[in-house]
N, C-alpha and C positions, 0 to 999 in steps of 0.2 A: 632508747627512750633515754639524757642526758642526763648529771645529774642535778641541773639546773631544776628540771622538768620532772625528776624526780619527787626532790623534795617540794614542790608548789606543790604536789598532785598528794603528800604526807599534808601539809598543811592547811588544803581547803579542805581533804576531810576531817583533818582535827577542830578547826574551826565548823564545820558541818555537823558532826558529837557534840560537840560541849558545847554549840549552840550561842558562840558567843557572837555577837551583836557587830554590823561592821559597815565600816561606810565609806561609800561612790562613792572620789573623785573623778572630776572629768572636766576638761577646757569648755570653756565657755565668756567668751569674747574676751579674749588673750590670757587668761586669767584662770588656774584651776581654785572651782569648789567646791562646797559637798553637794550634789544631786538633791538630799533634803532639801538642801535650801536654795532650790530654785523655784520658780515659778512652773503654773502646771503648762501652760503653754513650752514653757524648754523640756520638762519633763516628758512631754508627750514627744516632742522631740528628739531628744535622746532616744524615749524606746522604739523611734520610726531611722534610727542612724544604717546603716550599713554597711560591715566591717571588713580591710579588706585583709585575703591568705596574704600576706610575701610572700612565702614560699610557694606555693602554688602559682603570684603572677609571675613570679623569675623562670618556673616550672615553662610557664607556658608560652614566656617569653624567649627560652632556648629553641621549643619545639616550633616557635611559627620561624626560627631564625633558619632553622636547620634543612 
């Protein structure tokens, strides 16, 4: 685990333990906005998003090229 990931995990645990309220920002219509300010339709769309694991995709590409 690299240093950045290690500190990110520590921060996430600390936030969970101290129960700090956090805000999630995501890009919508070309700019970033807090998800809490989105309308119901956009929140539903956000919950259905699929995420790309770049490392996994690169490994698959390398394997396919071999």
